[in-house]
N, C-alpha and C positions, 0 to 999 in steps of 0.2 A: 724875649722871643716867645711867641705863642703858637708856633706851627703845629705842635702836637696837640695842644689844648684845642685849637681851632678845628683840628681833624676830628676830635671826639665830639665837639659841638655839632659839626656838620653831620656826622653819623647819627647822633641822637635826633637832630632835626629831620633828617631824611626818614628815619624810622617812624617818627611822629607824623610828619606832614606829607611825605612822599618823595620820590626821586631816588630811593635806595635801589641797589642792584637787584634785589629780589622783587621789586615792582609793587610792593604792598606797603601800607602804612597803618598805624593805629587809628588815625582819624577816619580813614576809609573803612576799615573793618568795623569800628565802633558805631559809626553813623548808621550802619545797616542792622544794628542790634536794638530791639525794643525790650521792654521789661520782661515780657514772656520768654523771649529767646535767652536773655541774659541769665536767667535763673534756672533754665532747663538743663538737666544733666543729659548728655548724649546717651549714656548708658548708666543705669542705676549704680551709684557709688563713684562715678567718675566726675571730675571737676567741670562745673559750668563755666561759661564765659565770665560771669561775675566773680567766681572764685579765683580764676586765673588772673583776672585784672587786679583783684585785691593783692594777690601774691606779688605781682609786678610792682604795685604801689608800695608794698611793704619793703621790698628789697631796694627800691629807689630811695625810700625814706632812710634806710640804714646807710646807704652810700652818702646821702646828704648829711647825715649826722656825723659820719666818720670824717668826711672832708671838712665839715664845719667844726670839728673838734668837740662835738657834743656826744660823747660816748655814753649813751644811755641804753646800752644793749646788753642783754644777758641771754643765756640759753633759755631761761624761762620765757622771756619775751618772744623768742623764736618759736617756742612750743605753742604759745598762746595766740600769736598773731600771724604767723607765716601763712596759714590758710584759715580764714575765719569760717565759721559754720554758715551754711546756706541761710539759716534763720536770722543770724545777726546781719548778714549782708542784705537780706530782704528788708530788715528794719532800717538800714542805712539808705536803701533805695538806689536804683540803677543810676539815676541822674546824679546823685551825690558821689557815687563811685567814679563816674566819668569825670566829674568836676575835680575830684581828688587826684585822678590821674593827670588831668590837664595842669593842675597846680604843681604836681611833682615835676612835670616837664619844665614849666617856667622856672621853678626854683633851681633845678639842676643846671639849666642853661645860664641863668643869672649868676649862680655860684661859679661856674666854670669861666664865664666871661671876666670875672674879677681875678682870675689866676693867670700865671704864666707857666711855661714849661718846667721851670725849676721845681714847682710844687709837685709835679708828677713823680719826681724821684723821692719825695718824702715818704717815710715809712709809716705804715699803720700795721701794728703787730708784725707779722712775718712777711708782709707784702708792701709794695709801694702803691701810690694812688694810680699810677699808670696801669698796673695790673688790675686794680679794682674797677677802674672805668672800662677797660677792655672787657672785663667779666660782665659788668652790668649791661653792656651793649649786646654781648652774646646772649645773655639771659633774656633781654627784651626781644631779640630776633627769634629765639626759640619759642617764646610764649606767644608772639604774634602769629607764628605758624600754627601753634596749638589752638589758638582762638579761631583761626581760619578753618581748621579741621573740625572743631566742635560745631561751628556754624554750618559747615557743609553737611555733617552728619544729621544735624537737626532739620535742615532743609529737605534732605532726602527722606527722612522719616515722615515729614509732613506731606510729602507727595504720595505716600503709600495709602 
């Protein structure tokens, strides 16, 4: 049986491509972002779209590793990689960040398509994969809204 897994796949696809209840998708938001907007901070010291997108990629990568039983994570990794510096993200380039995000989507969907509902009850540390997948979807929704807000602030600043 794959009803629960398929539900997570649907939610991830809708957040990525469109059709979600909130009416926005990552593809829609990101196609409106160019290099200049991607790295601009809405307010000095606040995260840019590029920083937020990297953060989303980082946590998707953690979920992929946990589901794939590749536990290569430590608190040091979190401290160093959770939010990369604007300078290191600029070196990566906006196009590469978007490509990494797109790849994380493909990998997550492919991995979930190979699973059934029984896997969702498997434990990872103190939680099961059901809990972790629900969490990453909530995380993605939150940061999609945050990206929208940053874009809106930057557009309003440029009108002044």
